[in-house]
MISE-977997 format. One record per residue: x, y, z of N, C-alpha, C in turn; residue in one letter. Coordinates in steps of 0.1 Angstrom, whole numbers, plus 2048, in hexadecimal, padded with zeros to 3 digits. Last residue first. Layout:
# residues N
XYZXYZXYZA
...
This chain:
# residues 271
8749149F287D9179FA8859219FEG
8639159D985B91B9E886691B9F6L
8799109C787391D9C986E91F9D3F
88B8F19DA8878FE9D087F90B9D1G
88D8E19EE87F8E99EE87F8EE9E2N
8A58DD9EF89B8D29F288D8D69ECR
8B38F49E98B88EA9DF8AB8E19E4R
8AC901A048AD9059F38AB8F89EBT
8B98F2A138AD8F5A178A48F7A08F
8D38F5A0C8D08E8A0F8BF8E6A10D
8DB90FA148D5909A088D28FDA04I
8D1912A2B8CB91AA238CC911A1AT
8E6902A3A8DC8FDA398D0905A34A
8FE911A328FC904A308ED902A2EV
8FA92AA418FA92DA348F9921A28K
8F8924A5B8EE925A558EE925A46I
91391AA6090B90EA628FE914A58R
91E92FA59925924A4E914919A52S
91693BA73915943A68916939A5DV
91F92EA8591192DA83913934A77L
93B916A7E936921A80928923A7FD
94C903A739428FDA7E93D90AA83T
9538FBA4F951900A5E9488FCA67K
94F8E7A3B95A8E3A4995B8ECA51N
93D8F7A319398EBA329408E3A3DK
94990EA2693C90EA3193B903A37A
958902A1495C907A1D95490BA2DE
9428F8A019508ECA079528F2A15A
9399139F893390AA009398FFA05L
95291C9EE94C9249F894191AA02E
95090A9D995E9109DE9569149ECT
93A9109C893B9069D194C9049D6E
93F92C9BF9339239CB93591B9D0F
95192E9B19549349BB94792E9CCE
94891E99C9589179A295891F9AFG
92A91A99693091F99693C91C9A5S
9268F897D92090398A92790D98DR
90F8EE9629188F496A9188FA973T
8F78E59558FF8DA95990E8DF962G
8E88F294A8F28EE93F8FB8E5946A
8D48F895B8CE8F39508DC8EF948R
8E39119688DE8FE96F8DD8F5967K
8E79229588F391D95C8EF909963A
8CD9279508D59279458DE91D94CA
8C793096F8BF9229698C692095BR
8DB9439728DA93D9778D592E977T
8D295995D8DE9519578E2947964V
8BA95B9668B795395A8C8950958F
8BD96A9808B996197C8B9954973Y
8C89809738D597797A8CB96697DP
8B098D9628BF98795E8C497D967P
8A099197989D9879748AA98496BL
89F9A498B8A599B9908A7992985E
8939BA98089F9BE9828A69B0981G
8789B498987A9B197B88F9B1978I
87B9BB9A48779AE99F87D9AB990A
87D9D39A08889CF9A38869C39A4T
8629DB9978719DD98E8789D8994G
8539D79AD8539CF9A085E9D3996A
85C9ED9B78619DD9BE8599D79B0G
84CA029AC85CA019B08649F19B1W
8349FB9B183A9FD9A284B9F99A2V
8369FD9CB8309F29C48349EC9B5I
83BA199CE840A119D783CA029CCV
827A289C0837A269BD83DA1E9C2A
80DA1B9CD810A1A9BD81FA1D9BAP
811A259E8812A189E5814A159D5W
80DA3E9F4820A389F081BA2B9E5V
7F2A459FA7FBA509EE80BA4C9EAL
7EAA30A087E7A309F87EBA389F0V
7F6A37A207FFA26A187FAA2BA08L
7EAA48A277F9A4AA237FAA3FA1BK
7D4A3EA2C7D7A47A237E0A48A1FN
7DAA2EA417D6A28A347D9A2FA2AF
7E1A40A567ECA3AA4F7E9A36A40F
7D4A60A497CDA59A527DAA4DA4AT
7C8A7FA477D8A7BA497D7A6AA50D
7AEA8BA447B3A7FA367C1A77A3ET
7A8A9EA537A4A93A577A3A88A53G
7AEABBA477A1AB4A467A1AA4A48D
7C2AC9A467BFAC0A577AEABCA54G
7BAAE2A307C4ADEA3A7BCAD4A43H
7A5AD1A167A7ADBA227B1AD9A2BT
7AEAD69F27A4AD19FE7A6ADAA0BG
7D0AD09EB7C6AD19E47BBACD9F3Y
7F6AD89EB7E8AD29EB7DDAD69E4P
811AC89D1808AD39D27F9ACF9D9E
821AB19CF81CAB59E0815AC89DDF
824ABA9AC827AB39B7826AB79C4L
81DAC5995816ACD9A081AAC59AAC
82AAB698482BAC6981828ACC990P
82EA9B986826AA198582BAB4988H
83FA8398D844A89980836A9297BN
833A769A7840A7B9A8841A8699BY
812A7F9B4816A799A8826A809A5V
808A8A9C6811A809CA817A779BCN
7F3AA89D17F8AA09C5807A999C9N
7DFAA09EE7E5AAA9E87ECAA29DCF
7CFA98A087CDAA19FB7D8AAB9F5R
7D7A91A1E7DDA85A187D4A8BA08T
7DFAA2A3C7D6A9FA307DEA94A24S
7F0AB5A4D7E6AAFA527D8AA8A45Q
804AC3A3F7F9AC5A3D7ECAC0A43H
81EAB3A4A81AAC6A4F80DAC8A48V
815A96A49814A9FA54814AACA53E
817A99A2D80AA91A34809A9CA3EV
831A9FA27829AA8A1F819AA3A29E
839A88A2F83EA96A39835A9DA33A
834A72A1F831A75A2D834A82A37V
83CA7DA08831A7EA0982DA78A17V
85BA7EA0F854A88A0E846A88A10R
85EA62A1385DA66A20859A75A1FM
85CA599F9854A53A02851A5DA10V
870A669EE863A6B9E7858A689F5F
889A599FA882A669FB875A6B9F8P
880A3E9ED87BA419F787CA50A01W
882A409D287AA3D9D9875A439E8L
89DA4E9CB893A539C7888A509D0F
8B3A429DB8B8A509D58A8A589D2M
8AFA2C9E18B6A399EA8B3A449E4I
8A7A219CA89AA239D78A0A2D9DFG
8B7A1F9B88B0A2C9B88A7A299C3S
8D5A189B98CDA149C48C5A229C4H
8E0A049A08D9A159A08D3A109ACL
8F29E59A38E79F099D8EB9FF9A4G
9069D49A890A9E09A69009ED99CS
8FC9B99A69019BE9B19049CB9B3G
8F29B89878F79AE9918FF9B499AF
8DA9D29828E99D29808F89C4987G
8C39D09878CA9C997B8DA9CB97CI
8B99DD9A18BE9CE9A38C49C8994S
8B49F599A8BA9F29A68BC9E99AAS
8AB9F897D8BB9FB9818BD9F798DL
88A9EF9868979E597C8A69E8983I
886A099948889FC99A88E9F1994G
889A1B97E88FA1E98A891A10990L
870A0F970882A1096688CA10972V
85BA0F97D85FA0597B86BA02974L
85DA2C98285CA2B98C864A19987W
856A36963861A3D96F863A35978W
83DA2795E84EA20957857A25961G
82DA3796D831A2796B83CA21968F
82FA4D966834A4E970836A41975E
828A4D945835A4D94B83AA4B95BY
80AA4794B816A42948824A3C94AV
808A5C95A807A5396180CA4595BY
80AA6F940810A7095180EA67956L
7F4A6692F804A6592F80CA66939A
7DFA6E9437E2A5F93D7F1A5E93AP
7E3A8A9487E2A7E94F7E6A7194CL
7DFA969287EBA939337EEA8B93EY
7CEA9291D7D2A899197DFA89926L
7C1AAB91C7B8A9E9227C0A9191FP
7D5AC69287D3ABC9207C9AB2927G
7D1ADB9427D8AD193B7CEACC92EG
7BDAE995C7C1AEB94E7C6AE094CG
7C9AE69827C0AE99777C0AE8966A
7D6AD59997D6ADE98D7CCADC989A
7C9ACF9B57D7AD19B57D4ADD9A9A
7A4AD39BC7B0ACE9B77C1AD39B4T
792AE69CA794AD39C679BACC9C0A
7A0AFB9E77A0AF39D8799AE79D2S
7A1AFCA00797AFD9FC797AFA9F1G
7C5B089FC7BCB01A067AEB07A03S
7D4AFD9DB7D4B0A9E97CBB049F0G
7E0AFE9BD7DDAF79C57DEB069D5A
7E2B049A37D7B0A9A77D6B049B4I
7F8AF798A7F7AF99937EFB03999C
7ECAEE9647F0AFC9717ECAFD97FT
7F1AD49527EFADD9587F4AE7963P
805ACF930806ACE9447FDAD9949P
7F8AC39117FBACE91B7FBACE92AA
7F1AAE9047F8AAD90F7FEABA915Y
7DFABC8F07D9AAF8F97E2AAA904L
7EFACA8E27E8AD28EC7E5AC78F7A
7F9ABD8CD803ABF8DC7F8AC88E7P
7F2AAC8B47E8AB48C47F0AB78CAF
806A9F8A77FBAAB89F7F3AB48ACA
816A978BC81DA9E8B2813AAA8A6L
804A888C9812A948D5817A988CAH
7F5A7B8B87F1A838C17FBA8A8C8T
810A698B2803A6F8A77F9A7D8AFI
812A5C8C681EA608BF816A6E8B9L
7FFA4D8CE803A598D980CA608CFW
7FBA3C8BB7EEA448BF7F6A548C7G
814A2E8BA80DA358AE806A3C8B0L
810A1E8D381AA298D0817A328C3F
7F3A138D17F6A198D7803A278D9L
7FEA028BC7F2A0C8B77F3A158C2P
8149F18CA8179FD8BE80AA068BAF
8059E68DD8109EF8E18109F78D3G
7EE9D28D27F09E28DA7FD9ED8DEV
7FC9C88BA7E99C88BB7E69D38C7Y
8139C78C180D9C58B28039CB8B5V
8139BA8D881E9C68D68179CA8CBV
8049A18DB8039B18E48089BF8DFP
8139928C68059948C58019A48CDR
8369968BE8299958C481C99B8C4S
84C9A98B284199E8A883699D8B0V
85A9AC8C98539B98C284A9B28B4V
8629978D38599A18DB8509A88D1L
87498F8C28659888C285E98E8CCQ
8899A08C688299D8B58719958BAA
89199A8E18889A88DD8819A68CFL
89E9818DB88D9868E688798F8E5T
8AA9838C08A097B8C789597B8D1T
8B999C8C08B59928B38AD98A8B8L
8BE9A28DC8B99AD8D58B19A28C7A
8CC98C8E68C598F8EA8BC9978E2F
8E59908D38DB9848D18D29878DBE
8EF9AA8DD8EA9A88D08DE99B8CBS
8F79A48F98EA9AE8F48E59A98E7L
90D9918F690098F8FA8F19928F5A
91C9A28E691A9988DF9099938E7R
91E9B78FB91B9B98ED9139AB8E7G
92E9A290C9219AC91191B9AE903F
94799F90493A99490592F998908L
9509B68FE94C9AE8F39449A38F3S
9559C091894A9C79149479BC905L
9669AB91F9599AE9259519B391ET
9799B79119749A290C96A9A6912R
9819CB91A9809CA90B9759B8909V
9889C993697C9D192E97B9CE922P
98E9B394C9949B293E9819BA936R
98E9BF9669999B796299C9B3954V
97A9D19699849D796B9919C9965L
9639BE95B9679CE9579739D4959L
96B99E9599689A695F96E9B695AG
97597C95997598795296A99495BV
98A96995C98697596798097D960S
98C94E95299795F94C992967954S
97594395998693B95A99194995EE
95F94994F96194A95C971946961R
967948930963955935966959945A
96E92B93297993292F979940933Q
94F92793595792293B96692A939T
94293492193E93992E945932937L
94892390A95393290A94D93991BE
93E90C91294E90D91095291F914A
92591590B92A90F91993A90E91DR
92391A8F19269248F9927922907R
92A8FF8E79339078E49309188F0A
9158F18F091E8EE8F69298F78F6A
8FF8FE8E09018FF8F290F8FC8F7V
9088F98C79069078CE9089078DCA
9018DD8C89128E18CA9118F38CEA
8E78D98D08F38D88D88FE8DD8D6E
8DF8E38BB8D98EF8C68E18E88D0V
8E48D58A98EC8E58A58E88EB8ACR
8D88BD8AF8E48BF8A98ED8C98ADE
8BF8C78AA8C18C48B88D08C38BAD
8BC8C888C8BE8D48968C08D28A4S
8BF8A88868CC8B48828CA8C388EG
8AB8A388E8B88978988C58A7895A
8998B087F89A8B188E8A48AC893G
8A08A286789D8AF86B8A38B4875V
89888786C8A788886A8AC89B86CA
87F88C86E88788587C89488C87CK
8778948558738A186188089686AR
87F87C84988488B845884892851K
86F86A85187D86A85188187684FP
851877849858874859865871855S
84A878834854882832859880843R
83985F83184886182684F86E828S
82486983D83085C84283D85D83BR
81787C82F81D87E83D827875840S
81086F818818878816821879823P
81184981D80B85782281285D819S
81983180581B835817817845814M
8078197F680E8247F8812827805A
8047F48037FF7FD80180880A7FCR
């Protein structure tokens, strides 16, 4: 009986799949050897800046050609991201009055801290405010131990200033958007009884939560590097040496270190 077309092509497909697997394994082996060589040669900006920047450029270009390229052609970006960006660009260039900043009219008894301004100013400001705190959070943790301390420089001074303004005005009715031109401009009545602990939390929650989400996102690159090393079957020589030294010691800190590592290995993510 004649063989169906799908069955007749199956050996060729298997051969192609086997060839693809071999190429992937060869690429993984080459990258593993390159990483081992880089680790043994003490790659770093202070030790070998040219080599380090070259490896960083290669990794960045590979990331741009793979992950970013897939993100750009993804459905959410194509059907939502691009239309929103084009709409913002067209309206911003053709109708700049829509994004005109407001005028500060704060004062005792006023119903708002600002008046006027374009109808799209506040939506654009909120998007910018979200991106501002998110990027600051990412910068605080993405540097592999040398990140920008944006919490000390931006977030916590802002939180302390918000609390101080509440104590001064005895009210939470003031503008608390960090990038607003009328920041901390009060409205309403002085001492209106809104200076409660919960209302203070509501004022600082958005910035703190978005900044915290950024710090979590900034921890993803080290996580992916560690996961890739684990899948490749490699181990950090420095980590293994430090762990072996801790096991041979009897002090409390070494015992806690060994117990913590063993607990994490047994329980995984939950640990």
